[in-house]
C-alpha positions in Angstrom: -94.8 -50.3 24.9 -92.6 -53.5 25.3 -94.7 -56.6 26.5 -93.6 -57.9 30.0 -95.0 -60.5 32.1 -98.8 -61.4 32.5 -99.3 -62.5 36.1 -102.6 -62.9 37.9 -101.9 -65.8 40.2 -98.7 -67.9 40.2 -99.0 -71.6 41.5 -96.0 -73.5 42.5 -96.2 -77.5 42.9 -93.5 -79.7 44.3 -93.0 -83.1 42.3 -93.4 -85.7 44.7 -91.4 -88.8 44.0 -88.4 -87.9 42.5 -85.8 -90.4 43.1 -82.3 -90.2 43.8 -80.3 -89.1 40.6 -77.3 -90.9 39.4 -74.9 -90.2 36.4 -76.7 -90.6 33.2 -80.2 -90.5 34.1 -82.5 -89.0 31.9 -84.1 -86.1 33.9 -86.7 -85.5 31.1 -88.0 -88.8 31.5 -87.9 -88.7 35.5 -89.9 -85.4 35.3 -92.4 -86.6 33.0 -93.2 -89.4 35.0 -93.4 -87.6 38.1 -95.9 -85.0 36.6 -98.0 -88.0 35.4 -97.8 -89.7 38.7 -98.8 -86.4 40.7 -101.6 -86.1 38.3 -100.6 -82.5 37.0 -101.8 -81.5 33.5 -99.1 -79.7 31.3 -100.1 -76.1 30.1 -98.0 -74.0 27.5 -95.7 -71.5 29.5 -95.5 -73.7 32.3 -92.2 -73.5 34.2 -90.0 -76.3 35.6 -87.7 -75.3 38.4 -84.9 -77.9 38.6 -82.3 -77.7 41.5 -78.8 -77.7 40.3 -77.7 -80.8 42.2 -79.7 -83.1 40.3 -78.6 -81.7 37.0 -75.0 -82.0 38.1 -75.7 -85.5 39.1 -77.1 -86.7 36.0 -74.3 -85.0 34.2 -71.6 -87.1 36.1 -70.3 -83.9 38.0 -69.2 -85.8 40.8 -65.5 -85.7 41.8 -63.5 -88.0 44.2 -61.3 -85.8 46.2 -58.8 -88.8 46.8 -58.0 -88.7 43.2 -57.3 -85.0 43.1 -53.5 -84.0 43.1 -53.5 -80.1 44.3 -51.0 -77.7 42.6 -48.3 -75.7 44.4 -50.7 -72.5 43.9 -53.7 -74.4 45.8 -51.6 -75.6 48.3 -50.1 -72.1 49.1 -54.0 -70.7 49.1 -55.3 -73.7 51.0 -52.5 -72.7 53.9 -53.8 -69.3 54.2 -57.3 -70.3 54.3 -57.3 -73.4 56.2 -59.1 -75.4 53.7 -58.5 -78.9 51.7 -56.0 -78.1 49.4 -57.5 -80.7 46.9 -61.0 -78.9 47.2 -59.3 -75.6 46.6 -57.4 -76.9 43.5 -61.2 -78.0 42.0 -62.4 -74.4 43.0 -59.7 -73.0 41.1 -60.2 -75.2 38.2 -64.0 -74.1 38.1 -63.0 -70.6 38.4 -61.4 -67.6 36.2 -61.0 -65.3 39.0 -60.5 -65.2 42.8 -62.4 -62.3 43.9 -62.0 -62.4 47.6 -60.8 -65.2 50.5 -60.5 -65.5 54.1 -60.2 -68.5 56.6 -62.7 -71.2 55.0 -64.1 -69.4 52.1 -63.1 -68.4 48.5 -65.3 -66.2 46.7 -64.7 -66.6 42.9 -66.3 -65.7 39.6 -66.7 -69.0 37.7 -66.5 -69.7 34.3 -69.9 -68.9 33.3 -69.3 -65.2 35.1 -71.3 -65.9 38.2 -70.0 -64.8 41.7 -70.2 -67.3 44.3 -68.6 -69.1 47.2 -66.2 -72.1 46.4 -67.3 -72.2 42.6 -70.5 -73.6 43.9 -68.8 -76.8 44.9 -70.8 -78.7 47.5 -70.7 -81.6 50.0 -74.4 -81.6 51.2 -76.7 -84.1 49.8 -73.8 -86.1 48.2 -73.4 -89.8 49.0 -70.3 -90.9 50.5 -68.5 -94.0 51.4 -65.2 -95.6 52.5 -63.8 -95.5 48.8 -64.6 -92.0 48.0 -64.9 -88.6 49.2 -67.0 -87.1 47.0 -67.9 -83.3 46.1 -70.3 -81.9 43.5 -69.6 -79.3 40.9 -71.9 -77.0 39.0 -72.9 -78.3 35.5 -70.2 -77.2 32.9 -72.9 -75.2 30.9 -76.2 -74.6 33.0 -77.7 -72.7 30.0 -77.1 -75.5 27.7 -78.3 -78.2 30.4 -81.5 -76.0 30.4 -81.7 -75.8 26.8 -81.5 -79.5 26.5 -84.1 -80.4 28.8 -86.4 -77.7 27.2 -86.0 -79.2 23.8 -86.5 -82.7 25.4 -89.7 -82.2 26.9 -90.9 -80.1 23.9 -90.2 -82.9 21.8 -91.9 -85.7 24.1 -94.7 -83.4 25.7 -95.7 -81.2 22.7 -95.7 -78.4 25.1 -93.2 -74.9 25.3 -92.2 -75.6 28.9 -89.8 -73.0 30.4 -86.9 -74.5 32.3 -84.6 -73.0 35.0 -81.8 -74.4 36.9 -81.4 -72.8 40.4 -78.7 -72.9 43.0 -78.5 -71.4 46.3 -76.1 -68.7 46.3 -74.9 -65.9 48.8 -75.1 -62.2 48.3 -72.7 -59.3 48.8 -73.5 -57.7 52.1 -76.4 -59.5 53.1 -76.6 -62.7 55.2 -78.3 -66.0 53.9 -78.5 -67.7 50.7 -81.1 -67.0 48.1 -82.5 -69.4 45.2 -80.8 -68.1 41.9 -81.1 -69.0 38.4 -77.9 -70.2 36.8 -79.6 -71.9 33.7 -82.7 -70.7 31.9 -84.4 -71.7 28.6 -87.7 -71.3 27.0 -88.3 -67.9 28.8 -86.4 -64.7 29.2 -84.1 -64.8 32.1 -84.7 -61.1 32.6 -87.2 -58.5 31.6 -86.3 -55.1 30.1 -89.0 -52.6 31.4 -87.3 -49.6 30.0 -90.0 -47.3 28.1 -93.1 -48.6 30.3 -95.1 -46.0 32.2 -95.2 -46.1 36.1 -98.5 -45.2 37.7 -98.3 -41.2 37.1 -97.3 -41.7 33.4 -93.4 -41.2 33.9 -91.3 -43.7 31.6 -89.0 -46.2 33.3 -85.4 -45.4 32.3 -83.4 -48.2 34.1 -85.7 -50.8 35.2 -84.9 -54.4 34.7 -86.5 -57.2 36.2 -84.5 -60.3 37.1 -87.8 -62.9 36.8 -85.6 -65.9 36.5 -84.0 -65.4 40.0 -87.4 -64.2 41.5 -88.9 -67.6 40.3 -86.1 -69.3 41.6 -86.2 -67.8 45.1 -90.0 -68.7 45.1 -89.0 -72.5 44.2 -86.2 -72.6 46.6 -88.4 -72.1 49.5 -90.4 -75.4 48.6 -87.3 -77.1 47.4 -85.6 -76.6 50.9 -81.9 -76.9 51.7 -81.9 -80.3 53.9 -83.8 -83.6 53.4 -86.9 -82.1 51.8 -86.2 -84.3 48.5 -88.1 -82.0 46.5 -85.6 -80.8 43.6 -88.3 -80.2 41.1 -90.9 -77.4 41.2 -93.7 -77.0 38.5 -94.7 -73.2 38.3 -98.1 -72.5 36.6 -99.5 -69.0 35.9 -96.4 -66.9 34.8 -96.8 -65.9 31.0 -94.6 -63.5 29.1 -94.6 -62.6 25.4 -90.6 -62.1 25.2 -88.2 -64.4 23.8 -86.1 -66.7 25.6 -83.0 -64.9 27.2 -80.5 -67.3 29.0 -79.2 -67.0 32.3 -76.1 -65.5 31.1 -78.1 -62.6 30.3 -78.3 -61.9 34.0 -74.7 -61.3 34.3 -73.7 -57.6 34.2 -70.9 -56.6 31.6 -67.9 -56.3 33.6 -67.4 -52.8 32.1 -70.5 -51.6 33.8 -69.6 -53.5 37.2 -68.8 -51.1 40.1 -67.5 -53.5 42.2 -65.3 -56.4 40.4 
């Protein structure tokens, strides 16, 4: 029998006092200071849910639209969907495939294989001024970003802490967005339950549990979408004996996908 997750009670704690993040800020330092100021204690296996926006900001992924020169392809597509051609240029540059488009929206597969609207590029909670018309891109390598934070926290705290970078992503055939893991380190993003038995002794044949997405969704309820200013959530009580699997492990092989 393969070991899975050991869960009795999961507790989620927002880290109060996270400042506005700027390019070059050290997220590990900020998280450690916040944990101490909130008087939490680390334990091996704790998980940190970190909103994509602060990771992107710390990595300097802000782009000024006023400096973008759209290509002919971007201009043509923008005219069809009535969208800013400069933004369309960025969306296409962040994507490897356009899946669908309609007025005001482009659904793409980004370079990491995630299917999402507008390549995850966002205006919300991004500072603006007269000189800049800024949008925020996703991290270039979310799994790599999670791994960097994971290793830094391990070196500085001595505790083996899971790190999940989450974002709010829409779903086909369902309204609303859901917190979704785009970067994972220090825990398995997905659990393969094949071979486990159900209540009646029947072996599970195809069951996989996307635990990083489930934890991301739970944390997203606390992080919020507007002015909550709670981008980091500490999760205690979720334990697994399995090795690290990055968020890329959640992407279904194109050969097995029925819809792309």
